[in-house]
N, C-alpha and C positions, 0 to 999 in steps of 0.2 A: 416429761413422762412420768407419771406415777408412781411412786414404791409401792407394791403389794405386800409390802410386808414379811418377816422369815416366813412365817405360820402358813400365811396365803401361797406364799410362792412353793413351797412345801407343797402343799394340796394341790397346784396347779400341776407342777410335775408328776405327783404320784398318778391323777389323771391322763393327762398325755399318755405315762408308761403304759397304763390300764386296757385306755384303748390299744395303743400299739401293739400288747401283746395279743389283745382279743381280735385284730386285725388278722395277724400272723397265725395264733393258731385257728382261725375261719377258715383263712390262705391252704392253709396244710390239710384241714380235715377236706378241701375241697378237691383239691390236687389229683389228677389219676395216677394211677397208679404205673412205672415205669416200664416199659417194653424190656424186652429181653432185646441184645442183640445179635444180629446175623449173622450165624457161624460164619467166619472165612477162612476156616481149616477145617477137616476131619480127622474124628479120632479112631482109631482102631487098636482093641487091647490096650486102653491107657494111654497111648501114646499117641502123638501128633508127629503126622508124615507128610513129610511135602514130596513132590515128584522132582525127581533131577531131569533135566532136560534130555532129549532123545537124540540120537549122534546120526547126522546127514554125509555119506560115503559115497561120493560118485567113482562107483566100480569100473564103468564101460571102458577105461582103459585109455588109452590113446584119444585124439580128439578126433571127431566125427568131419571128414570130409562133405560138406552142401557145395553143390552148384545152386545158381540165383534160382527163385520157384521152388526150390526142392523140400523135402524137409527129411529127420534123421530120428533116434532115440540115440535117451539119456539114461543107461541102468543105476540107480541110484539106491543104496541098502539104509534102512532105517533101523536103529536099534535100540531095543528098550531097556537101558541100565537098573531099573526100578524094579522093586521085590513085587509087584502088581502090574496087571494088561494094563494096555493105555493105548489109547485110540489117537492115532493122527487124523488131525480136522483138516490140515490145511499143510500144503507142498506148492512152492511155489520155486522160479529161477530168476534170477535176475543177470543179466549178459553186463558186463562191464568194457568197460573201453577195451578195443582189442588191439593185439601184440604181435608187434614183426618177431622173426626167430631169433633178433636180438634182444627181444622181452621190450623193448618200446612200443609205448604207445604211437599210433596212428590216427593223429588228429582228422584226415582225409577219409575215413572210414565211421560213423557213428554208427553206437553200439547198438538205436534202433531199429537198424536192418539184420537182428536177429530177434528171435521171441521163442521163449519155451512157454510151451503151456501148461499148469497150474495140474497138479495133481487131482483127476477126476472124482474120485469118490476118497472115504477115509479108509482107513486102515487101520487093526487090531492089532498090536503088537503082545504075545505073549511075555511073560518077567525076563532077563535076559534073555531075549529073543530076538531076532534081526527078519525083517521082507525086505524084500527087493521091489522097486515098481519102477516101470517106466514112464518117464516123460520124453514129451515128442516135442522136439525144435526144428523150427522154420526159418526157411532165409527169405525176403524179399524177392520178387522179381526185377528190381532194377536194382543190383548191388552197386557201388560205386567201383571203377577201376583200382582203386586206393585198398580196397577189402580183399584182394587178390590172393593166396595164401599167410592170412594172417588165423590166430587164434584169441577166440574169445571166451574170458573167465568170466567163471558163472559163479553167481554167491546164492546159496540154497539158505530157507527161510520156511518154519512150519510152525503149527499149532497145535497141543497135542493136550488131553486130559486125560484123567482115571477112567477106564471103561468099566 
């Protein structure tokens, strides 16, 4: 390969840099303006506020005694610890593995024999307030004999949003 000489090498380098600068300037002039990001939070009075989780309390008292094919009701209190109205959009309860009098699991009785209907409609809860809702509990028609006199634990969960 032939050497161009020091002056020619400088001239070639300056040309490459000039073309590169022109390409960068042209790209910059044709790039679209950046879009503003979508807000993932709300600002109220200059402060960012996040909602605290609402509280779920089963206030029915003792266990509801059910016979095969029957239904009962659990009363559940939903409390709003926030300083704004919230809407509880969903509330459901998942039956757990039933327990005997000694609080031991009973494998011969599946948790699927008990179902809890989810809350029918959303409810609004005022700031620092609470509401009570009813949830329908149903027991299957064909309950194994191992399920007699057992208690099914319920795990409640739900979703809420700012009203």
